N, C-alpha and C positions, 0 to 999 in steps of 0.2 A: 304260515302265510296268513296274515290277518285280513288282507283284501284278496280273497281267493280267486281262483281261476274263473269260475262261472260269473263272478261279478264283472269281469272284464268283458263278458259278452254284451252286457248292457252298455255298455258304454265303450346361461351357457356361453361357452366360448364360441365366437363367430366361426363359421365354417363355410367353405364355398358351396354354392348352390349345386345340387346334384343334377347331372345330365338326365335326359329322358331315358328311361329304361329301354333296353332292346327287347324285341320279340323274335324268338328263333323257333324253328321247327325241330323239336328234339323227341325222338321216339314216336314220331307221327303226330305230335300235338304241339300247339303253340304254347311257348313258355316265356313269361315276362321276367327279365332279370336285369340287374345292374352290376357291371364289372368295372372297378376302378383299379387300373394296373399301375403299380409303383415301378419307377424306372430302375431301381437297384435292389430293393428288398426281395428276398426269397420267401418271406412270410406271406401267408394267405389267410385272411380272416373271413369266415363264412357265417352269415347270419341266417337264422331260421326263425320265422315269425310265429307268434302265438296264434290261437284260434281267432278267426274272423279278422286277423290283422294282415296288412299289406306292408310293402317296403316302407311306406311313408311313416309307419309307426316307430321306425328307428330314428326319426328326426335328423339331427345333425351328426349323429354318432358315426355312420359310415364314412362321411366326408372327412371327419376329423381323424379317423383311423387310417384313412388313405394317405395321410402325411407320413405314415410309418410303415405301411404294408399294403399289399394288394388286397382288395375287398370284393366280396361277392355277396349280393343279396338278391332274393328272388321271391316270386309269389308262387306258392304251391298250386297245383292244378285246381281250378275252380275259384281262384282268388284273383282280384284285379283283372288283368287282361290275359291271364293264363287259362288255357282251355281246360274245362272240366274233364276228369278221367273216369273211365269205367272200371279201372283197376281198384282193388281193395284200398281203403284208406287207413290201413294199419301201419304201424311204425316201420316194419321191415320194408314194405313197398315204398313208403315215402323216403326212407334212407337210400334205397337203390335208385329212385328217381333223382334224388339230389346228387348222388355220385355220378350218374350219367350226365347231368347238367354240368358238373364241374369238369368232367373229361371233355365234353363238347367245347367248353370255353378254354381248354388248354391250361387249366389251373392245376398244378401238380401238388400232391400232398408232400409233407404233413400239413394239416390245417389247424388253425385255431378256430374251434367251433363255438359260436355264441348263440345260445337259444333262449328265447323268452317264453315263459309260461308253457303251453303245450309243446312249442318248438324245443324247449329244453328237454322234455321227455324224449322226443325223437333223437336229439343229438346225444343223449346218454346211451341210447341204443347204438347209434353210429360208433361212438367211442369204444364200446365193448365189442361190437362185431368186427371192427376194423381198427384195432389199436395202433397198428403201424402207420395208419393214415392220419393220425390225430396227434398234434403236438400238445394241445391243451384244450380244456373244456371250460367255458364260462357260462354259468347258469344264472339267468336274470329273472328273479322271482319265478322260478321254474316249477313245473309239476314234477312229482317223483312217483315211482311205482307204488301202487296201492293207496295213493291219496284219494283217488276218485273211485267210487263204487262202480260195479258193473251197471250198465244202463237199466237192466231189468230190476235193480234194487232202488232206483230213483223213486221218489214219491210220484204217484201217477200224474199229479198236476205239473210237476217238473218235466215229465216226459212229454205231456201234451204241449206245454208252453215251448219246450225246445223244438219240437217238430214244427210248430207254427211260426216261431220267431226266427229260426236259423235256416240258412240255405241247406239243400240236400247234401252238399259237400261237407259243410260244417257238422251237420248231424251225423253223417257217416264217420267222421273223425272221432266224434264224441263216443259213438258206439264201440270204437276200438281202443279207447284209452286204457281200460283195464287190461286188455290183452297185450297191448304194447308194453305196459308196465311189467307184465309177466315175462315178456321177451327180454327185457332188460335184466331182470333178476335171474333168468336162466343162463346168462353169460357171466363169466368172471370179470371182476373189476381188474383191469390190467395195470392199474396204478398210474393212469394218465393224470397229469397235474390238473386240478380242478379249482376254480374260483366260484364260490357260491355267493351271489348277491341277493339279498332279501329285503323286501319292503317291510318296514316295521313302523307304521304310523303311530305317533304318540298323542295325537289330538284326542281329547275326551269325547269328541263327537264321532270318532272312527268306529264303525260298526262292522263286525265280521258277519258275512252272509254266506251260507253254503247251499241253500235250496235243497238240503237233504241229500246232496250228491257226494259229499265228502265224508271220509272216515275221520272223525274228530276226536276219537278216544286217545288216551295218553300213550297206549302201546303203539298206535300207528304213528303218532308224532315222534316218539322215541326212535322208531325204525327209520323214519326219514332223516332224522339228525345223525343217525349212525351210518348212513349209506357211504359217505366219503370221509373217513376219518383223517385223510391226508389233506383235505381241502383247506384253502384259504377262505375264511368266512367274512363277509362284509355285510353291513346292514345300513339302511338309510331310512329316514322319515320321508317318504315319497308317496307314490301311488303305484298301482300295479303296472301302469304304463311308464316304467321308470326311465326309458330312453327319452321320453318326451318331457317328463317333469323333473328328472334329475340327470341330464346328459353327462355332466361332469363326473358324476359317480360311476356311471356305466363305462365311460371312456377310461376312467382310472382302473376299474376292475379288469378291463381287457388288457390294458397296458401292463398289468402285473405279470403277464405271460409273454410279452413282446420285448425284444431287446430295443434299446434306444437306437434311433436311426436318424440320419439327416433328412430333412424334409425335401421331397421331390414332388413335382406336379404329377398327379395321377391322370391317366387317360380313361375316359368313360366309354362304355359301350351300352 
C-alpha cells in the first residue's frame, strides 16, 4: 500500500442522495447507521469505515449499490453521532457490536462485507470468525495482519503526535491493531471469496509515508500478498480514500461478488 493507513489520518456515476442516517439505541448506546433496503434482493452489503472515517467517506458508493442489494453503513462507537463506548476497541469487540447492529436492523446473513483500511482488518476477522455469515469479502485499500507494529514499537514522536492529534476512541483502536491482526491469524481462512482492491498511485510525486508505524520489510510485504491466494486482485491509480476519488472502481469491485439484479427503489432508515 503506497499511501498507507496512517497517512489517511491526516487527511462518478450519479447516484441518489443518501437519506439522513438513523440513530438507534443498541446495547444501551446510541448508534448512527444508514440502511437502504432493496425491494427484492436478498443480498446485503455491509460497509465498515476506516480509522477516523464516517459514513460520508463512502461517497456515492452505498446509494449505487442499493440499486442491486440492501445496504448497511454505520459509524462505530465514538464516530459521528454514535456514542463512545467504554468497551475495548479491539477487533473482536467491534465485530460483535456490528453483528448486534445488523440483528437489530433485521438484516439477515450471509453478507457481502466491504471494509476500507482499518475497517478491512475488522472484516477479515468477521469473515474468519463467522464464515457462514459471510458471502464475500471486499477489501478496499485495507490493512492486513502484521502490517502495523505494536504501538509500543512506534517511534516516540509518532506516539506523542497520535495521542495529541486523534480522539481517545481513534487512539484506542490504534492501540489494538496489532492484537486484532493476531486474532485474524489465529483463525483459519474458510475460503470466503475475497476481492482485494489496492491503491497504486503512479505519479512521480507520490510519496509513501509510514511514520515508523509499519513493517516495510520484504518478508512482511510477501506475507500480506500471500494471505488470500484465491482473491481477485484489483488495483487503481487513486488515493487511500478510494470511494471518494474512484467510486466507479470501488463499485465495480463490489459488483464482482453480487449477481445482476433489476433496479428497485431502496428505502432508507
